[in-house]
C-alpha positions in Angstrom: 113.0 106.8 -55.8 115.7 105.5 -53.3 118.7 104.3 -55.8 117.7 100.2 -53.8 114.6 100.4 -55.3 115.7 101.7 -58.5 119.0 99.3 -58.5 116.0 96.3 -57.8 114.3 97.1 -61.1 117.3 97.6 -63.1 120.0 95.2 -61.7 117.7 92.2 -60.1 114.7 92.5 -62.8 112.6 92.3 -59.6 109.0 94.0 -58.6 109.0 97.3 -55.6 106.2 97.9 -53.6 104.5 100.9 -51.1 101.4 101.0 -49.3 99.0 104.0 -50.8 96.0 105.9 -49.2 92.7 103.6 -49.7 89.7 104.8 -51.0 87.7 103.9 -48.0 88.4 103.0 -44.8 86.9 99.2 -45.3 89.9 98.4 -48.4 94.1 98.6 -48.0 95.6 99.7 -50.8 99.2 98.8 -52.5 100.9 100.7 -55.3 103.7 97.9 -57.5 106.1 97.7 -59.8 106.7 95.1 -61.9 109.9 95.6 -64.7 108.7 93.6 -68.1 110.6 91.9 -70.4 110.4 94.8 -72.9 112.1 97.0 -70.3 108.9 98.9 -70.1 107.7 99.4 -66.4 104.0 98.3 -65.6 102.5 100.6 -62.6 99.3 99.4 -60.6 98.0 100.7 -57.8 95.0 98.4 -56.4 93.0 98.4 -53.4 91.5 94.9 -51.6 88.7 94.5 -49.1 90.1 94.2 -45.3 88.2 91.5 -44.3 89.5 89.2 -47.5 92.9 89.9 -46.0 91.9 89.0 -42.3 89.9 86.1 -43.4 93.9 84.7 -45.5 91.7 84.5 -49.1 94.2 84.6 -52.0 94.4 87.7 -53.5 94.1 87.7 -57.9 92.5 90.5 -60.1 89.1 88.9 -59.3 88.8 90.2 -55.7 90.5 93.5 -56.4 90.3 96.7 -57.3 93.0 97.7 -60.3 92.7 101.6 -59.2 95.7 102.6 -61.1 97.4 100.7 -64.6 100.1 102.1 -66.4 102.5 101.1 -68.5 106.0 103.7 -68.8 108.8 103.0 -71.4 111.8 104.1 -68.9 113.1 104.2 -65.2 112.7 107.9 -65.3 108.9 107.8 -66.3 108.2 105.2 -62.8 108.1 108.4 -60.3 105.7 110.4 -62.4 103.4 107.5 -62.7 103.9 106.8 -58.8 102.6 109.9 -58.3 99.8 109.9 -60.5 98.6 106.6 -58.6 99.1 108.5 -55.4 101.9 107.4 -53.6 104.9 108.4 -52.7 107.9 106.7 -54.6 110.4 107.3 -52.2 108.4 104.8 -50.1 109.1 101.9 -53.0 110.8 99.0 -51.4 110.9 95.6 -51.6 107.5 94.2 -51.3 107.6 92.2 -48.3 108.4 95.5 -45.7 104.9 97.1 -46.8 103.4 94.1 -46.6 102.2 93.4 -50.0 99.8 90.6 -50.6 100.5 89.2 -54.0 
């Protein structure tokens, strides 16, 4: 993970995200890292159908497919979880840089 992404998680207590390869051509996929109040980090990967995104629909748990959801206890474990979810930790950045839909 790049230092600015790590600082965003640790100092700003703000989320980071990146795109990841979807399982089908009909979907888009992202990885999302969220700092939790407990000091842990939630690493979640999900897919959304392109049709839903194109129509400007609200995206929520009910219309996304969650493909990875893990809570890790330290910043050192985030990269490993991101890799397990099929994404590159070096690509994690502020959500608007990857067209994050949430």
